[in-house]
BARONU-271479 format. One record per residue (C-alpha): x, y negated, z negated. Coordinates in pm, whole numbers. Each point is the difference from the previous one (the first is absolute). Layout:
N
SITE, xx, yy, zz
SITE, X, Y, Z .
...
//
This chain:
498
SITE, xx, yy, zz
SITE, 3448, 266, 314 .
SITE, -146, 217, 272 .
SITE, -217, 311, -27 .
SITE, 305, 232, -17 .
SITE, 137, -207, -287 .
SITE, -323, 40, -191 .
SITE, -6, 375, 53 .
SITE, 376, 25, -93 .
SITE, -75, -181, -330 .
SITE, -260, 267, -98 .
SITE, 217, 217, -220 .
SITE, -252, 277, -76 .
SITE, -137, 131, 330 .
SITE, 5, 281, 257 .
SITE, 10, -81, 373 .
SITE, -145, 238, 258 .
SITE, 59, -77, 368 .
SITE, 193, -295, 157 .
SITE, -28, -352, -131 .
SITE, -100, -264, 248 .
SITE, 222, -316, 29 .
SITE, -308, -214, 28 .
SITE, -377, 24, -44 .
SITE, -299, -203, 121 .
SITE, -288, -16, -244 .
SITE, -94, 157, -334 .
SITE, -334, 132, -127 .
SITE, -162, 221, -260 .
SITE, -285, 63, 249 .
SITE, 80, 286, 237 .
SITE, -244, -147, 255 .
SITE, 223, -304, 40 .
SITE, 329, 179, 47 .
SITE, 152, 5, 351 .
SITE, 323, 42, 185 .
SITE, 304, -99, -218 .
SITE, -207, -76, -309 .
SITE, 40, 84, -370 .
SITE, -267, 197, -174 .
SITE, -27, -8, -381 .
SITE, -163, 312, -146 .
SITE, -182, -108, -317 .
SITE, -176, 256, -218 .
SITE, -315, -199, -87 .
SITE, -303, 72, -211 .
SITE, -207, 132, 291 .
SITE, 239, 28, 297 .
SITE, 351, 152, 11 .
SITE, 213, -153, 273 .
SITE, 212, 313, 18 .
SITE, -283, 170, 178 .
SITE, 62, -232, 294 .
SITE, 375, 27, 41 .
SITE, -18, 253, 288 .
SITE, -251, -228, 174 .
SITE, 219, -319, -22 .
SITE, 308, 196, 118 .
SITE, -203, 100, 311 .
SITE, -95, -366, 38 .
SITE, 370, -96, 20 .
SITE, 80, -108, -356 .
SITE, 370, -58, -37 .
SITE, 9, 20, -376 .
SITE, -217, 145, -275 .
SITE, 29, -81, -375 .
SITE, -139, 282, -207 .
SITE, 9, 169, -346 .
SITE, 6, 364, 131 .
SITE, 109, 187, 313 .
SITE, -142, 273, 215 .
SITE, 142, 150, 315 .
SITE, -57, -294, 233 .
SITE, 134, -48, 350 .
SITE, 266, -261, -70 .
SITE, 185, 12, 331 .
SITE, -97, -367, 72 .
SITE, -91, -115, -345 .
SITE, 148, -23, -348 .
SITE, -188, 87, -318 .
SITE, 145, -141, -317 .
SITE, -120, 166, -318 .
SITE, 26, -209, -319 .
SITE, -156, 1, -344 .
SITE, -374, -53, 21 .
SITE, -8, -305, -227 .
SITE, 270, -168, 208 .
SITE, -181, 13, 332 .
SITE, -167, -337, -25 .
SITE, 330, -169, -99 .
SITE, 190, 145, 296 .
SITE, -290, -64, 239 .
SITE, -19, -363, -116 .
SITE, 378, -46, 72 .
SITE, -39, 128, 353 .
SITE, -323, -195, 59 .
SITE, 165, -325, -128 .
SITE, 293, 58, 240 .
SITE, -230, 72, 290 .
SITE, -201, -312, -73 .
SITE, 278, -240, -81 .
SITE, -16, -354, 137 .
SITE, -72, -363, -101 .
SITE, -111, -67, -356 .
SITE, -360, 19, -106 .
SITE, -82, -181, -329 .
SITE, -187, 250, -207 .
SITE, -246, -46, -290 .
SITE, -105, 316, -186 .
SITE, -305, -14, -233 .
SITE, -65, 261, -270 .
SITE, -260, 29, -272 .
SITE, -329, 173, -71 .
SITE, -203, -291, 143 .
SITE, 71, -298, 221 .
SITE, 237, 165, 250 .
SITE, -209, -50, 307 .
SITE, -114, -354, -100 .
SITE, 356, -126, -68 .
SITE, 163, 167, 313 .
SITE, -282, -146, 221 .
SITE, 37, -341, -166 .
SITE, 375, -2, 66 .
SITE, -66, 91, 361 .
SITE, -274, -262, 47 .
SITE, 217, -272, -168 .
SITE, 283, 72, 231 .
SITE, -220, 3, 309 .
SITE, -153, -330, -112 .
SITE, 353, -137, -31 .
SITE, 74, 109, 355 .
SITE, 220, 303, -78 .
SITE, -27, 343, 157 .
SITE, -108, 259, -250 .
SITE, -143, 346, -51 .
SITE, -166, 193, -285 .
SITE, -27, 373, -93 .
SITE, -243, 143, -246 .
SITE, -351, 116, -72 .
SITE, -128, -220, 287 .
SITE, 249, 155, 245 .
SITE, 301, -125, 194 .
SITE, -69, -352, 134 .
SITE, 236, -209, 211 .
SITE, -53, -377, 25 .
SITE, -365, -48, 81 .
SITE, -58, 334, 172 .
SITE, -260, 248, -124 .
SITE, 174, 233, -251 .
SITE, 53, 368, 62 .
SITE, -94, 233, -283 .
SITE, 249, 279, -94 .
SITE, -167, 173, -295 .
SITE, 216, -74, -307 .
SITE, 45, -322, -190 .
SITE, 372, 34, 59 .
SITE, 91, 217, 300 .
SITE, 266, 275, -19 .
SITE, 360, -120, -2 .
SITE, 69, 77, 365 .
SITE, -310, -178, 124 .
SITE, 73, -301, -224 .
SITE, 350, -32, 150 .
SITE, -134, 51, 346 .
SITE, -257, -274, -61 .
SITE, 272, -241, -115 .
SITE, 201, 93, 311 .
SITE, -307, -89, 203 .
SITE, -5, -337, -163 .
SITE, 361, -57, 75 .
SITE, -49, 87, 370 .
SITE, -291, -239, 21 .
SITE, 193, -278, -188 .
SITE, -248, -13, -289 .
SITE, 191, -151, -292 .
SITE, -215, 84, -304 .
SITE, -169, 300, -157 .
SITE, -219, 27, -305 .
SITE, -81, 352, -105 .
SITE, -173, 188, -277 .
SITE, 223, 228, -201 .
SITE, -216, 251, -182 .
SITE, 113, 198, -302 .
SITE, -31, 313, 217 .
SITE, 234, -164, 243 .
SITE, 265, -50, -259 .
SITE, -35, 351, -151 .
SITE, 6, 168, 341 .
SITE, 291, -193, 150 .
SITE, -197, -198, 262 .
SITE, 210, -317, -46 .
SITE, 344, 162, 6 .
SITE, 259, -235, 159 .
SITE, -252, -269, 85 .
SITE, 162, -342, -47 .
SITE, -230, -197, -219 .
SITE, 44, -373, -65 .
SITE, -291, -71, -237 .
SITE, -165, 254, -231 .
SITE, -331, -94, -166 .
SITE, -156, 161, -307 .
SITE, -370, -71, -57 .
SITE, -121, 221, -290 .
SITE, -21, 354, -131 .
SITE, -330, 150, -107 .
SITE, -178, 343, -21 .
SITE, 33, 157, 342 .
SITE, 164, 304, 175 .
SITE, 65, 179, -325 .
SITE, -93, 319, 177 .
SITE, 325, -57, 200 .
SITE, 226, -166, -255 .
SITE, -122, 176, -312 .
SITE, 25, -291, -245 .
SITE, 35, -384, -12 .
SITE, 368, 26, -87 .
SITE, 89, 203, 312 .
SITE, -228, -226, 208 .
SITE, 190, -308, -129 .
SITE, 329, 167, 78 .
SITE, -92, 87, 358 .
SITE, -117, -363, 48 .
SITE, 327, -131, -136 .
SITE, 195, 185, 270 .
SITE, -89, -278, 237 .
SITE, 196, -254, -199 .
SITE, 305, 218, -45 .
SITE, -5, 29, 384 .
SITE, 93, -361, 19 .
SITE, 345, 100, -132 .
SITE, 252, -198, -193 .
SITE, 193, -174, 273 .
SITE, -49, -361, -108 .
SITE, 157, -135, 312 .
SITE, -333, 84, 178 .
SITE, -299, -226, -46 .
SITE, -256, 237, -150 .
SITE, -283, -71, -240 .
SITE, -234, 174, -230 .
SITE, -340, -174, -38 .
SITE, -167, 125, -316 .
SITE, -342, -58, -155 .
SITE, 77, -115, -354 .
SITE, -359, 68, -114 .
SITE, 22, 372, 38 .
SITE, 83, 218, -298 .
SITE, 266, 184, 200 .
SITE, 179, -321, 108 .
SITE, 291, 52, -240 .
SITE, 51, 360, 111 .
SITE, 23, -102, 366 .
SITE, 212, -305, -84 .
SITE, 270, 226, -159 .
SITE, 31, 192, 328 .
SITE, 72, -313, 206 .
SITE, 368, -89, 62 .
SITE, -79, -280, 239 .
SITE, -160, -338, -66 .
SITE, -340, 0, -173 .
SITE, -272, -253, 70 .
SITE, -313, 59, -202 .
SITE, -356, -136, 14 .
SITE, -289, -24, -241 .
SITE, -352, -137, -51 .
SITE, 49, 39, -384 .
SITE, 359, -76, -95 .
SITE, 95, -359, 62 .
SITE, 371, 86, -19 .
SITE, -17, 199, 322 .
SITE, 188, -135, 300 .
SITE, -330, -40, 189 .
SITE, -288, -62, -237 .
SITE, -366, -53, 114 .
SITE, -255, -164, -235 .
SITE, -318, -197, 8 .
SITE, -148, 269, 221 .
SITE, -347, -98, 130 .
SITE, -241, 175, 236 .
SITE, -243, -206, 218 .
SITE, -207, 23, 321 .
SITE, 56, -242, 291 .
SITE, -177, 23, 337 .
SITE, -131, 345, -88 .
SITE, 359, 131, -71 .
SITE, 105, 104, -347 .
SITE, 340, -152, -101 .
SITE, 245, -22, -288 .
SITE, 208, -290, -102 .
SITE, 289, -4, -252 .
SITE, 292, -200, -119 .
SITE, 344, 144, 72 .
SITE, 314, -70, -208 .
SITE, 309, 102, 203 .
SITE, 378, -60, 10 .
SITE, -78, -280, 246 .
SITE, -268, -175, -203 .
SITE, -379, 14, -55 .
SITE, -248, 37, 280 .
SITE, -382, 17, 43 .
SITE, -94, 308, 203 .
SITE, -317, 123, 180 .
SITE, -65, 346, 146 .
SITE, -279, 169, 184 .
SITE, -1, 289, -254 .
SITE, -171, 63, -334 .
SITE, 121, 150, -319 .
SITE, 292, -50, -234 .
SITE, 172, 312, 140 .
SITE, -8, -155, 344 .
SITE, 182, -303, -142 .
SITE, 270, 242, -127 .
SITE, 15, 159, 344 .
SITE, 42, -339, 167 .
SITE, 284, -91, -239 .
SITE, 185, 321, 82 .
SITE, -37, -58, 374 .
SITE, 94, -365, -23 .
SITE, 325, 84, -186 .
SITE, 90, 271, 257 .
SITE, -18, -265, 276 .
SITE, 148, -272, -206 .
SITE, 333, 187, -50 .
SITE, 44, -15, 384 .
SITE, 56, -370, -44 .
SITE, -336, -170, 30 .
SITE, -100, -268, -257 .
SITE, -278, 67, -249 .
SITE, -178, -308, 127 .
SITE, 4, 136, 357 .
SITE, -140, 333, -114 .
SITE, -270, -155, -217 .
SITE, -116, -206, 300 .
SITE, -74, 310, 210 .
SITE, -201, 187, -269 .
SITE, -335, -147, 106 .
SITE, 70, 120, 362 .
SITE, 21, 367, -99 .
SITE, -310, 199, 78 .
SITE, -173, 291, -156 .
SITE, 185, 318, -73 .
SITE, -177, 295, 162 .
SITE, -164, 221, -254 .
SITE, 158, -181, -294 .
SITE, -258, -217, -183 .
SITE, -142, -66, 346 .
SITE, -335, -183, -2 .
SITE, -215, 103, 289 .
SITE, -311, -133, 172 .
SITE, -16, -382, -42 .
SITE, -341, -3, 170 .
SITE, -153, 265, -232 .
SITE, -221, -65, -302 .
SITE, 228, 232, -205 .
SITE, 371, -18, -72 .
SITE, 187, 312, 110 .
SITE, 349, 55, -137 .
SITE, 237, 266, 143 .
SITE, 295, 104, -217 .
SITE, 252, 284, -26 .
SITE, -24, 24, -383 .
SITE, 50, 367, -87 .
SITE, 160, -11, -349 .
SITE, -138, -101, -336 .
SITE, 216, -304, 3 .
SITE, -105, -85, 352 .
SITE, -366, 22, -90 .
SITE, 48, -220, -301 .
SITE, 172, -266, 206 .
SITE, -261, 24, 274 .
SITE, -292, -48, -246 .
SITE, 185, -275, -183 .
SITE, 73, -180, 320 .
SITE, -363, 7, 116 .
SITE, -157, -74, -338 .
SITE, -46, -370, 74 .
SITE, -168, 54, 331 .
SITE, -219, 281, -150 .
SITE, -124, -216, -281 .
SITE, -379, 7, -19 .
SITE, -11, 250, 296 .
SITE, -60, 368, 23 .
SITE, 313, 207, 68 .
SITE, -26, 317, 216 .
SITE, 318, 206, 37 .
SITE, 115, 300, 211 .
SITE, 299, 200, -123 .
SITE, 160, 322, 114 .
SITE, 258, 257, -110 .
SITE, 241, 145, 252 .
SITE, 87, 365, 47 .
SITE, 351, 123, -90 .
SITE, 37, -300, -239 .
SITE, 38, -56, -367 .
SITE, -363, 40, -131 .
SITE, 102, -42, -362 .
SITE, -57, -367, 47 .
SITE, -368, 58, 99 .
SITE, -164, -36, -347 .
SITE, 181, -323, -71 .
SITE, -109, -140, 338 .
SITE, -355, 101, -75 .
SITE, 13, -182, -331 .
SITE, 135, -319, 166 .
SITE, -242, -15, 287 .
SITE, -295, 40, -236 .
SITE, 22, -380, -5 .
SITE, -191, 14, 324 .
SITE, -378, 3, -12 .
SITE, -25, 294, 236 .
SITE, 268, 238, 131 .
SITE, 1, 245, 293 .
SITE, 270, 265, -61 .
SITE, 148, 155, 313 .
SITE, 325, 148, 129 .
SITE, 297, -139, 182 .
SITE, 144, 250, 243 .
SITE, -100, 305, -206 .
SITE, 216, 234, 213 .
SITE, -42, 356, -133 .
SITE, -106, -95, -353 .
SITE, -341, 70, -150 .
SITE, -193, -328, 47 .
SITE, -204, 62, -315 .
SITE, 325, 24, -204 .
SITE, 135, -314, 165 .
SITE, -324, -203, -71 .
SITE, -37, 160, -341 .
SITE, 341, -128, -118 .
SITE, -135, -358, 29 .
SITE, -351, 92, -121 .
SITE, 151, 119, -331 .
SITE, 96, -352, -92 .
SITE, -323, -178, 94 .
SITE, -153, -179, -303 .
SITE, -341, -50, 155 .
SITE, -241, 198, 223 .
SITE, -32, -248, 272 .
SITE, 189, 194, 260 .
SITE, -40, 273, 260 .
SITE, 241, 228, 185 .
SITE, 13, 17, 378 .
SITE, 296, 208, 116 .
SITE, 47, -115, 361 .
SITE, 135, -354, -6 .
SITE, -189, -138, 302 .
SITE, -325, 104, -165 .
SITE, 112, -153, -327 .
SITE, 75, -338, 163 .
SITE, -338, 4, 175 .
SITE, -170, 84, -325 .
SITE, 155, -292, -190 .
SITE, -114, -240, 279 .
SITE, -348, 149, -12 .
SITE, -12, -73, -375 .
SITE, 120, -357, 39 .
SITE, -213, -315, -22 .
SITE, 73, -368, 92 .
SITE, 244, -149, -247 .
SITE, 165, 331, -93 .
SITE, 378, 60, 5 .
SITE, 87, 334, 161 .
SITE, 351, 139, -75 .
SITE, 147, 267, 223 .
SITE, 298, 141, -192 .
SITE, 282, 256, 47 .
SITE, 4, -7, 387 .
SITE, 76, -346, 128 .
SITE, 39, -12, 378 .
SITE, 87, 361, 50 .
SITE, -207, 119, 294 .
SITE, -15, 376, -49 .
SITE, -99, 274, -242 .
SITE, 190, 328, -25 .
SITE, -238, 294, -71 .
SITE, 39, 373, -47 .
SITE, 268, 162, 209 .
SITE, 168, -328, 72 .
SITE, -282, -110, 234 .
SITE, 23, -380, 54 .
SITE, -319, -196, 62 .
SITE, -57, -372, 51 .
SITE, -127, -209, -286 .
SITE, 53, -367, -83 .
SITE, -152, -153, -319 .
SITE, -11, -356, 141 .
SITE, -136, 90, 337 .
SITE, -271, 240, -138 .
SITE, -93, -252, -277 .
SITE, -31, -302, 220 .
SITE, -190, 183, 270 .
SITE, -248, 139, -248 .
SITE, -41, -333, -178 .
SITE, -80, -181, 329 .
SITE, -263, 260, 83 .
SITE, -146, -19, -348 .
SITE, -17, -377, -8 .
SITE, -92, -48, 366 .
SITE, 310, -192, 98 .
SITE, 118, -2, 354 .
//
């Protein structure tokens, strides 16, 4: 099927101008459109691509996909007008055709929490095994061992995603692990992406400002698994967390093979038990026993927390279905290093433990505090938490209640954007069950303040930000900030460590 075949198959459309026989590249960003390219005019929340159609025609665009038409100069360009809600579908078909090539084995991870950890673990496992690999998600677009490039969304728009997969094909990178957010499913960002393994982690209170209720949220998540299709001649798998209350809902949407995992249910295909946390050579580790289809194994990882054991199981299964033995995968677990901004323990030479984590939901905070409880025993816990602008702040009071377990809390923001910082911080403050807290709206100042309050032996938890190295302020202004860098630098100054 070529571009003209795709266009011919669109039954409800209006064509203005002359259709090209071939095209070069495709983009939703007018700045990236050149001679012979396709421009997709998306009407977004803040930017309407239709406002840039005249510009891309002047730049030499050969084809424009739009949902409305004005009197454009279409002497050397075609504008196809289709139904607005169909644009991403048609764009994905064209993008897939443009970027066709050798197979890329794809692993898509969805769930409220754990997406970044699991996709990064899959990538790191494959690299350790000597395979070429890439990842896409909150931490950016990373290929093999190169520094990742950040694009802005957890899951990029559908055209960018297809273009990135095409880039991997051209560079002969054979694997991709990417985060599939609920927004991505609802907004059509994974249309026509060939997925080999789909992973479900969990479903908890988050994004209800977008989805409306938990039932709709679950439905949008389930779209990933229906995307695998029902062609059983293809080797596709759904990897499901049997411990989550929405497991059965997701399982019903899966027509392909299911492989499940658990740290509670011994009937699961992969079951981890006898989970123990310990410290060895200044590094916190977790050991567990694994029951699998290939037997029982003793495992050790460089991570802490039961939820990280769950994440490791999901990643291990995703790599196992490629043909590796469980024994081989268990043997590389101790070689896998820290995950940036996910239960990352910083500053080995400091008299305090600093933990950086991306926890930003009630469930995420519960898991974070549970995972660190053993290492915090008998120590004072200081915690920084923030609420982001343009996000679901209904979760704030519950977060406040959960983090009241800490001895002292500094409440701040997390990219407040154009929101009232007092409202953002106040949403968390409402749930606090003690008065041992203060509010510092600018995050850099908040991190400096928590280090100022710390004393030798304390555990400092930096939550909700992870390794993100920016803050978005009023008017979309982007400024540098890094929890880990600021915290470690301030701690070294405070405790006179060179």
